[in-house]
Phi, psi and omega in degrees: 000321181298317181295320178298316177298318178297318179297314179297319179298316178296315179301315182295319178295314180296317178297320178299318177298315179298319183294338179266003179083011179269068188292315181295316179296320177298316179294323176298315178297317180300318180292338183270353180273116185269340187256013185279135178290160179297325180297312181291323177298317178295322176298316179299317178296321175299318179295323175304310183289328176302310183282344172273358181065032172258073195291326179295319178294320178301312181300319179299318179295315180298317180292328175295319178296315182292328178292332176284317180224094183299345179272351183283125183257133182238119184302310184292330175294313178301317180299311182296318178296323177299319179294325176294316178302316181295319178299326179282353179091006179269080187290329179293314178296319179297316178305311181298320180293316179297318180295320177298317179301318179293317180297321181290316185220085185299345180267000180277113189291318191306317181294332176297317182293314181294320178295320176301314179296321178297317180293326174298316180303321184267003175087011177267078184291326178295318176297318178298317179301320180293320176300315182289328174299314179298321179295319178296322177299323180282326185222072185296342180254017177269108186299321182293325178293316177297322178299315179300314180296316180300317180297315181292317179297324178297319178294317178294321181295331181301319182272326184223072182298332180295336180268324191245352187300314183295316180294317179300316180300317179297317181293320178298319178296314180298318180296311181299319179297314180294318179296319179291338179283356177104358178294145180236154175295131178291157177297146179298132179289136177244073180290000000 
């Protein structure tokens, strides 16, 4: 159990470095881990390419890991397949993939955002609001996440202000405060 925890901890640290654009440091850490399985190493390499936005290479690494251990679940792989499912119009499959990505790695922000957007598309604004609340919990200083939550709450508030007015007011204050601090909406990701 200790080795599994160490491996997960190493994977999470390396992935965090990649997500921050610290590719060389992440690769250095990856090279220094002596007890990592080939499957987890391939996931880490996939994560490197995911954050470099080299998505086809990321998918290849993830699929190589899964071919070694078909029971091994990779959050970013589920997320990427979900985005493909959504583009093809298979919203049920996309929903399942985004949910799987969240279940595998609850701290991975992207599937919450995509699932929220998917739920907006199908008219489940309450479900979308919950996705965006969860995303705000993970990234409270991400202006785009607050914007998404604010937008959904504004739509919900239109029909039932007694239920959503107080929460909407809090989110608007948080959004305005963050925006005035100089935070900017990030460029739209083009995965």
